[in-house]
C-alpha positions as CSV (number, residue, x, y, z in Angstrom):
1,M,120.3,25.1,-30.6
2,S,118.2,22.1,-28.2
3,G,119.9,19.8,-25.6
4,P,120.0,16.4,-26.2
5,H,117.0,15.6,-23.9
6,Q,115.1,19.0,-24.8
7,D,111.8,17.5,-26.6
8,Q,112.4,19.3,-30.4
9,N,108.2,20.7,-30.3
10,S,108.5,22.5,-27.0
11,K,109.4,26.3,-26.5
12,A,111.9,27.5,-24.9
13,E,110.7,30.1,-22.0
14,V,111.9,33.7,-22.7
15,P,111.9,35.7,-19.2
16,K,110.4,39.6,-18.7
17,N,112.1,42.3,-20.4
18,E,114.9,39.9,-21.7
19,P,116.1,40.1,-25.3
20,I,114.8,37.4,-27.7
21,V,118.2,35.7,-28.6
22,E,118.1,34.7,-32.1
23,Y,120.6,31.5,-33.0
24,V,122.0,32.0,-36.5
25,I,122.7,28.5,-38.5
26,E,126.6,28.1,-38.6
27,D,127.9,28.0,-42.5
28,S,129.2,24.2,-43.0
29,S,131.2,25.4,-45.9
30,D,133.2,27.2,-43.5
31,E,137.0,26.2,-43.5
32,D,138.2,28.1,-40.9
33,E,135.5,26.8,-37.9
34,S,138.3,27.8,-34.9
35,S,137.7,31.7,-37.0
36,N,138.6,34.0,-34.3
37,L,135.4,36.0,-32.9
38,K,137.2,38.3,-30.7
39,V,136.2,41.5,-30.4
40,G,138.4,44.6,-29.9
41,L,141.9,44.8,-32.5
42,L,141.9,42.6,-35.2
43,P,144.8,40.4,-34.9
44,A,144.9,39.4,-38.8
45,A,144.6,43.3,-39.9
46,L,147.9,43.9,-37.9
47,E,149.4,40.8,-39.6
48,A,148.2,42.1,-43.3
49,I,149.6,45.4,-42.9
50,K,153.2,44.4,-41.3
51,P,154.5,43.0,-44.5
52,K,153.5,46.5,-46.4
53,S,155.4,48.4,-43.4
54,A,158.9,45.6,-43.2
55,R,159.4,46.7,-47.1
56,N,158.4,50.1,-46.2
57,K,161.5,50.6,-43.8
58,L,164.0,48.2,-46.6
59,E,163.1,51.4,-49.0
60,N,163.8,53.7,-46.0
61,K,160.3,54.6,-46.5
62,P,158.0,56.0,-43.3
63,T,154.6,54.3,-43.8
64,I,152.4,57.8,-42.7
65,C,148.5,56.4,-41.6
66,S,145.7,57.9,-39.9
67,L,143.0,56.7,-38.0
68,L,139.7,56.9,-38.8
69,I,136.9,56.2,-36.0
70,G,133.5,56.1,-36.8
71,D,130.2,54.2,-35.5
72,L,127.2,53.2,-36.6
73,S,123.7,52.1,-35.0
74,L,123.1,48.6,-34.1
75,N,119.4,47.1,-34.5
76,L,119.6,45.9,-30.7
77,K,119.0,42.2,-31.3
78,P,121.7,39.8,-29.8
79,Q,122.7,36.3,-32.2
80,M,124.5,33.4,-31.2
81,Y,127.1,32.2,-33.3
82,K,129.5,29.5,-33.1
83,G,129.0,29.9,-29.4
84,K,129.6,33.4,-29.2
85,M,126.9,35.7,-28.0
86,F,126.8,39.1,-30.4
87,G,124.9,42.6,-29.6
88,Y,125.7,43.3,-26.4
89,T,129.1,45.7,-25.4
90,E,132.2,44.5,-25.3
91,G,136.3,45.8,-26.1
92,I,135.7,48.9,-24.7
93,G,136.1,49.3,-20.7
94,S,136.1,45.8,-20.7
95,L,137.9,42.6,-21.7
96,H,134.7,40.8,-21.7
97,Q,131.2,40.9,-22.6
98,T,128.8,42.8,-20.6
99,K,125.1,42.1,-20.2
100,K,124.5,45.6,-22.1
101,L,123.1,45.8,-24.9
102,A,125.2,47.5,-27.7
103,S,123.4,50.5,-30.1
104,K,126.2,51.1,-31.8
105,A,129.8,49.6,-33.2
106,V,132.2,51.2,-33.2
107,I,135.1,50.9,-35.9
108,F,138.9,51.4,-36.3
109,M,139.9,51.9,-39.9
110,V,143.9,52.7,-40.7
111,V,144.0,54.6,-44.3
112,S,147.7,55.4,-46.0
113,H,148.7,58.6,-46.9
114,N,152.0,57.7,-49.1
115,E,150.2,54.7,-50.3
116,N,146.6,54.4,-51.9
117,W,145.5,51.2,-48.9
118,K,143.6,50.8,-45.9
119,I,142.3,48.7,-43.5
120,P,140.3,48.0,-40.8
121,I,142.4,47.1,-37.5
122,G,139.4,47.0,-35.1
123,I,135.8,46.7,-34.2
124,Y,134.0,47.9,-30.2
125,F,130.2,47.2,-29.4
126,I,129.1,50.4,-27.0
127,H,126.4,52.1,-25.4
128,N,127.8,55.5,-23.5
129,P,130.9,54.5,-22.8
130,N,133.3,55.3,-20.2
131,I,135.4,58.2,-22.4
132,K,138.4,57.4,-20.8
133,H,137.8,53.7,-21.4
134,F,137.9,54.6,-24.8
135,A,140.8,57.0,-25.0
136,D,142.5,53.9,-23.6
137,T,141.4,51.9,-26.1
138,I,142.5,54.4,-28.3
139,E,146.1,54.0,-27.0
140,E,146.1,50.5,-27.1
141,A,145.7,51.0,-30.8
142,L,148.5,53.1,-31.2
143,T,151.0,51.6,-29.9
144,A,149.8,48.3,-31.6
145,L,150.5,50.1,-35.0
146,D,153.8,51.9,-33.8
147,A,154.8,48.3,-32.5
148,I,154.6,47.5,-36.7
149,G,156.3,50.9,-37.7
150,V,153.2,52.6,-39.1
151,E,153.2,56.0,-37.9
152,I,149.5,57.5,-37.2
153,I,149.7,61.3,-38.1
154,S,146.2,62.5,-37.4
155,I,142.8,60.9,-35.9
156,T,139.3,61.7,-37.7
157,L,136.6,61.6,-34.9
158,N,132.8,61.1,-35.3
159,C,132.0,58.3,-32.9
160,I,129.3,59.0,-30.1
161,S,127.8,62.2,-30.2
162,P,129.2,65.9,-30.9
163,H,129.4,66.3,-27.7
164,L,131.7,63.4,-26.0
165,N,133.9,64.0,-29.8
166,F,135.0,67.0,-28.1
167,A,135.3,65.4,-24.8
168,L,136.9,61.9,-26.1
169,A,139.3,64.5,-27.6
170,E,140.3,66.2,-24.4
171,Q,141.2,62.9,-22.6
172,L,143.8,62.1,-25.1
173,G,145.8,65.0,-24.8
174,A,144.4,67.6,-27.0
175,E,142.9,70.9,-25.6
176,I,139.2,71.6,-27.6
177,D,136.9,73.7,-25.7
178,P,134.3,75.6,-27.7
179,S,133.9,78.0,-25.2
180,K,137.3,79.2,-25.1
181,P,138.5,81.7,-28.1
182,I,139.8,79.9,-30.7
183,K,143.6,81.4,-30.1
184,Y,143.8,78.5,-27.4
185,L,142.9,75.9,-29.3
186,K,145.6,72.9,-29.3
187,P,144.0,69.9,-32.0
188,Y,146.5,67.5,-31.4
189,F,148.0,65.7,-28.4
190,I,151.5,63.7,-27.8
191,Q,151.2,59.7,-28.5
192,T,151.8,57.8,-25.0
193,G,155.1,56.8,-24.9
194,T,156.9,58.6,-28.0
195,V,157.2,62.3,-29.0
196,N,154.6,61.5,-31.7
197,L,152.1,64.3,-32.4
198,I,148.8,63.4,-33.9
199,Y,146.1,65.8,-34.7
200,I,142.1,65.8,-33.9
201,L,140.0,66.0,-37.1
202,Y,136.2,66.3,-37.1
203,D,134.5,64.3,-40.6
204,L,133.5,67.3,-42.5
205,D,130.7,65.4,-44.4
206,S,129.2,64.8,-40.9
207,I,129.5,68.4,-39.9
208,L,128.1,69.9,-42.7
209,L,125.1,67.4,-42.5
210,F,124.5,68.5,-38.8
211,L,125.0,72.1,-39.5
212,K,122.4,72.1,-42.8
213,R,120.4,70.9,-40.5
214,F,120.4,72.8,-37.8
215,W,120.2,75.9,-39.8
216,A,116.8,74.2,-41.0
217,V,115.1,73.9,-37.7
218,E,116.6,77.3,-36.1
219,R,116.0,79.1,-39.4
220,V,118.4,82.4,-38.3
221,L,122.2,83.0,-38.2
222,S,124.6,85.0,-38.8
223,Y,127.0,86.5,-40.2
224,N,129.1,89.7,-38.9
225,G,125.4,90.9,-38.5
226,Q,123.7,89.6,-41.7
227,V,121.1,88.2,-41.3
228,L,121.0,84.2,-42.6
229,G,117.5,83.2,-42.9
230,F,116.6,79.8,-44.1
231,S,113.3,80.9,-45.3
232,F,115.0,81.9,-48.2
233,C,116.1,78.3,-49.2
234,S,111.9,77.2,-48.5
235,R,110.9,79.8,-50.8
236,V,113.2,79.3,-54.0
237,K,111.1,75.6,-53.9
238,T,107.7,77.5,-53.9
239,I,108.2,80.0,-56.6
240,E,106.3,79.7,-60.3
241,E,107.1,80.7,-63.9
242,T,103.9,82.5,-63.2
243,D,105.4,84.7,-60.2
244,F,107.6,86.4,-62.7
245,C,106.3,89.7,-64.1
246,V,108.4,89.5,-67.0
247,K,107.3,86.7,-69.4
248,K,110.3,86.1,-71.3
249,N,112.0,84.9,-67.6
250,Q,109.7,81.7,-67.1
251,T,111.4,79.8,-69.5
252,D,115.0,80.0,-68.1
253,W,113.5,79.4,-64.7
254,R,111.2,75.8,-66.1
255,I,115.0,75.0,-66.6
256,I,116.7,75.9,-63.1
257,K,113.9,74.7,-61.1
258,K,114.1,71.0,-63.2
259,R,117.7,71.7,-61.8
260,L,117.1,72.6,-58.6
261,E,117.1,69.1,-56.3
262,Y,116.5,70.7,-52.5
263,D,116.0,68.7,-49.2
264,I,118.0,70.1,-46.3
265,E,121.2,67.0,-46.9
266,T,122.1,69.1,-50.6
267,I,121.9,72.7,-49.8
268,G,124.7,73.4,-52.1
269,K,125.4,75.0,-55.9
270,T,122.2,74.0,-57.9
271,L,120.1,75.8,-54.9
272,A,122.5,79.1,-54.4
273,D,122.5,79.6,-58.4
274,A,118.7,79.8,-58.4
275,M,118.7,82.2,-55.7
276,E,121.5,84.1,-57.6
277,Y,119.3,83.8,-60.8
278,L,116.2,85.7,-58.8
279,K,118.4,87.9,-57.0
280,D,119.6,89.7,-60.1
281,E,116.7,89.2,-61.8
282,N,115.1,91.7,-58.9
283,H,112.6,89.3,-57.6
284,P,111.5,91.3,-54.4
285,E,111.6,88.6,-52.4
286,F,115.4,87.4,-52.9
287,T,116.9,91.1,-53.1
288,E,118.0,90.9,-49.9
289,C,119.3,87.0,-50.2
290,G,123.5,87.7,-50.7
291,P,124.7,86.5,-47.5
292,V,122.4,83.6,-47.9
293,I,124.0,82.9,-51.3
294,K,127.4,83.2,-50.0
295,F,127.0,81.1,-46.7
296,I,125.6,78.3,-49.3
297,R,128.4,78.5,-51.3
298,V,130.9,78.5,-48.5
299,L,129.7,75.0,-47.6
300,D,129.6,73.7,-50.8
301,V,133.5,75.2,-50.7
302,I,134.2,72.8,-47.7
303,A,132.0,70.0,-49.4
304,Q,134.6,69.8,-52.2
305,I,137.7,69.9,-50.7
306,A,136.5,67.5,-48.1
307,R,136.0,65.1,-51.9
308,V,139.8,66.4,-52.8
309,N,141.9,63.0,-53.8
310,G,143.9,64.1,-56.8
311,S,141.4,64.5,-59.3
312,A,141.6,67.7,-61.9
313,D,138.2,68.2,-62.2
314,G,138.2,69.3,-58.3
315,I,137.9,72.7,-56.5
316,I,142.1,71.5,-55.6
317,A,144.2,69.2,-57.1
318,N,145.8,68.3,-53.6
319,I,147.4,70.3,-50.5
320,S,151.2,70.8,-52.1
321,R,153.9,73.1,-52.4
322,S,152.9,73.5,-56.3
323,N,149.6,75.2,-55.5
324,E,149.8,76.8,-52.4
325,E,148.9,79.5,-53.9
326,V,146.1,78.4,-54.6
327,W,144.1,76.1,-51.9
328,K,146.2,78.1,-48.8
329,P,144.4,81.7,-49.0
330,L,140.8,79.3,-49.9
331,I,141.2,77.6,-46.3
332,L,142.5,80.7,-44.4
333,N,139.6,82.8,-46.0
334,L,137.5,79.6,-44.9
335,I,138.7,80.0,-41.4
336,R,137.8,83.8,-40.9
337,Y,134.6,83.2,-41.9
338,V,133.4,80.1,-40.1
339,K,135.1,82.7,-37.3
340,G,132.3,85.0,-37.7
341,L,129.3,82.8,-37.8
342,K,127.3,83.4,-34.8
343,H,123.9,81.5,-32.8
344,H,123.2,81.3,-30.0
345,T,120.3,82.1,-27.6
346,E,119.9,83.6,-23.8
347,D,118.8,80.4,-22.3
348,T,121.8,78.5,-23.8
349,P,125.5,79.5,-22.7
350,K,127.4,79.6,-26.1
351,H,130.2,77.0,-25.5
352,L,127.2,74.6,-24.8
353,S,125.4,75.7,-27.8
354,L,125.4,72.6,-30.9
355,F,126.2,75.6,-33.6
356,K,129.6,76.6,-31.6
357,I,130.3,72.6,-31.4
358,Y,129.5,72.5,-35.4
359,T,132.3,75.9,-36.2
360,T,134.5,74.8,-34.2
361,G,134.7,71.5,-35.5
362,L,135.4,72.8,-38.8
363,I,137.8,74.9,-37.4
364,V,139.7,72.7,-35.7
365,Y,139.5,70.1,-39.3
366,F,141.5,73.0,-41.1
367,T,143.9,74.4,-38.5
368,S,145.0,70.4,-38.5
369,L,145.1,70.3,-41.7
370,L,147.5,73.6,-42.3
371,K,149.9,72.2,-39.3
372,L,150.0,68.8,-41.0
373,Y,150.7,70.4,-44.3
374,E,153.4,72.4,-42.6
375,K,154.9,69.2,-40.9
376,Y,155.0,66.5,-43.4
377,V,154.5,68.2,-47.5
378,N,156.1,71.2,-46.5
379,Y,159.2,70.5,-43.9
380,Y,162.7,70.6,-45.3
381,D,162.6,66.6,-45.7
382,Q,159.4,66.6,-47.4
383,R,157.8,63.1,-46.0
384,L,155.0,63.2,-48.3
385,P,154.6,65.2,-51.5
386,F,151.1,66.3,-50.9
387,L,147.9,65.6,-48.7
388,W,144.0,64.2,-50.1
389,P,141.9,65.5,-47.5
390,S,139.6,62.5,-49.1
391,K,141.9,60.2,-46.8
392,F,140.6,61.8,-43.8
393,A,137.1,61.1,-44.5
394,L,134.8,59.0,-42.5
395,K,133.2,57.1,-45.3
396,H,136.2,54.9,-45.7
397,I,134.5,53.2,-42.7
398,A,131.4,52.4,-44.8
399,L,133.0,48.9,-46.3
400,D,129.3,47.5,-47.9
401,I,128.8,48.1,-43.9
402,F,126.3,50.6,-44.2
403,T,122.2,50.1,-44.7
404,N,119.0,51.9,-44.5
405,K,118.7,50.9,-41.2
406,P,120.3,49.7,-38.2
407,D,122.2,46.0,-38.8
408,S,123.2,43.4,-35.7
409,A,126.6,43.0,-34.7
410,L,127.1,39.6,-35.9
411,S,126.5,40.8,-39.2
412,V,129.0,44.1,-38.5
413,F,131.4,42.1,-37.6
414,K,131.3,39.5,-39.9
415,I,132.2,42.1,-42.5
416,V,134.7,44.1,-40.7
417,E,136.8,40.9,-39.8
418,A,136.8,39.3,-43.1
419,K,138.0,43.0,-45.1
420,S,140.5,42.9,-42.2
421,K,142.5,40.0,-43.9
422,K,144.0,41.9,-46.4
423,L,144.9,45.3,-47.3
424,I,141.9,47.3,-49.2
425,F,143.3,49.0,-52.0
426,S,141.5,52.0,-53.5
427,D,141.8,55.0,-55.6
428,F,140.1,57.0,-53.1
């Protein structure tokens, strides 16, 4: 994009320590040359929701939704497109772009609970944002949604870092302090200018991933005094048929091992089944692995709950009155179990331990789920027939954005902006 008097063969000097800006060739086939490139709340998304909300109001039906807030890493390569620079922080704490490179894109997604649609409503570029500014941005989104008749009942978080997730919830008005006893948790806040209670949830899939990685690194956790040694997981991988004293067991183990897909991210049913087989066969190294098997099975149950979407093949079909005797004892037992998990060292204060943050996140999720059930499903007016935990999951933010490597701010913006123009209908 050289000026009229610039030598076409000359190369512009790049100032030292300044990022190299890539100029993206504009697509001449783009009919909307005046496309809104504003970072922040996306007006097209709010316009797409309005007809649905208005129709629901005419039918005396609420538009009940959750706000999901997720982030993804960027590649720190600024790009110029249609006269606008992408790649610097923008949208949170400042109406204008700053000179600081953005390391993450934060995406706001609305997911409907009483209908099967979702839509991204905002995109922001950040790098270590101010928590108060972040909370103000969330309040701005809530106010805009309230103005078009959308009732937000919860916010799912997984942005920035685990510590800042709790600080953000506190800034919004919730009381989620890992250093305090669980009974003092208040995982909700009152939306500014309304009487609406909005519950906080933390993304279950992310918590489970971080917790498994933590266990793999720290090696030892405990449950009510029982040691949960990760070494059992490591040892299962190396067991060979020749390790068995009884020859008839070799074929059985060969079959089990073929099913054993093991790494930190897939600690689940297959691994627990393999351990249980070795324990039942009285393998001398696995006689004491019972507590570890139970821990892995608990993690697997939590993962299954996160995927509940009404399908008949799940652990439960939904969170409803009709099957309360099944899912409610299950969730209460999970809360009790998680409360019994322990890990902290003498040089790490208990409330700062990552492990404590992860377990508190699990308890917050299940506590909020129970509260939402009581308020929206089990209340006398039953505003929702059931809840699907899958609708609280940040996986909905994917939108073909996530790749194996960080993408550019411009490419992420283009995808989100394009997806914001109409409701996305999904089977969830």
